[in-house]
N, C-alpha and C positions, 0 to 999 in steps of 0.2 A: 365225782372224781375218784378214781381208784388209786390207792397208795399202799406202800409197804414200808416198814421201818424196823430197824434193829439197833440195839445199843450194847455197849460193854464198858465196864469200868476196868481200866488197865493200869497196873503199877508200872510206871515208866515215864519217859520224857516225850513230849509231843514230837520232837525232831526224829526220834527213832521210829515211832509209829508212822510218821509222815514218809520217812524213807522207804518203808515197806509199801505203803499205799501208792507211792508214785514210781515204783520200779516195775514197769510193765512186763519186762522179760521174765520176772520171777513169780508172777501171780499164780501160775499153775503149780508151783512148788509148794505153796502153802494154802491155797484156796481150793477146796474140793469142788466148788461150783464153776470154776473157770478153767478151761482147757488150754487157752492161749489168748494173748493180747498182742495185736499187731499195732505198732505205732509207739510214739513217745508221749508220756504224760507230761504235757506242758501247755500253757495257755494258748488257746487257738488251734491246737493240734487235733487231728482226727485219729480216733482209735477204732479198731474193730475188735469187739469183745466176742470170744467164742465161749459159750457157756454150756455146761452140761445140764440139760433138762432131760426129758425122756430121750431126746436125741440131741446131738450137738447143734446149736444154732449160733449164727453170727449176727451181731448187732453193731452197726456203725454209730459212734457218738463223737461229739466234739467237746473238748475241755473248754467250758465257757466261763469258768471262774476259778481262780487259783490264788489263794491267800496262804502262803507258805506256813505249814505246821498249824493251820487253823481251819481252813475251809476249802473244799474243792467241789465243783459242780460239773457234771457231764450231761450233755443234752443231745437228744436224738429224736427222730420221728419223721413225719411226712411234711412235704412242702406246704406252704401257706398256713402253717399252724393247724392243719387239719387233725393231726394227732402228734402229741409231744410227750416224751418221757424225760423227766429231769431227775437225776440222781445227785444227791448232795451228801458229802462226807464232812463231818464236823468233829474237830478235836477241841475239848475244853479242859485245860489243866486245872487241877484242884490243889488247895494248900496242903492236903494230906499226902501228896506225892502220887496221886492217881490222875489219870486222864480219862475223861468221859468221851468215848467214841460213839458217834451216832451216824447212821446211814439211813437215808429216806429217799424213796422214789415216788414221784407223783406223775400220773398220766392225765393229760388234759387235751382239749381241742374239740372241734366240731364232731369228729368221728369217735371221740373217746367212749361214749356210751356203747357204740357198736363194737369197736375193737376191744374195749375193756372186757367184754364178755368172753373173748377168745383167749385172754391172758390167763394162764394157769396161776394157781396160788404160789406166789413167789416168796411167801413168808418163811417157809423152811430154808430156802436158799439164803435169804437175808440173815436168818439166825445162824446158819453155818458159817457165813462170811465173818460175822462178828466173833463167833466162837473160835474160828481158826486164827484170826488175827491176835487174839488175846494171849494165848500161851507161847507165842514165839519167844525163844530165849533171848533174841536180840532186842525184844521189846520189853517184856515183863521180867525185870530183874531188880536186884537191890542197888545196882550201879546207876546212880543218877548223874554221872559225869558227862553226859552228852553222847555223841555218836562215837 
């Protein structure tokens, strides 16, 4: 099974970070790896992610899990579970005022060994995603008073 993951420790409140992670229309303003997101980030909704790789590519996903300010999962792939990609975002608040952000994507299915060989190294894009989320003024600040 092929997978990629990235983490960041962010000084802020989970609700602020969550607000950025779930505002699809603004992804391209802060995330250098995403050029556009079509759709609304809500449970059961279908999104089309346009990502900057060597060329811009579009990937349809469905929001399959949504636990506000804690965990979100996007799932996409081929029918009959021949190939599935599952991306999970997790926010874990700490007593010191930081929030641990984690993002992981795992690829599985009958065709995963074959298709997995064609997937380029996504680790740099995952690292950029986490790094771009962290310094946002509306996320990382000394104001712990909510949104």
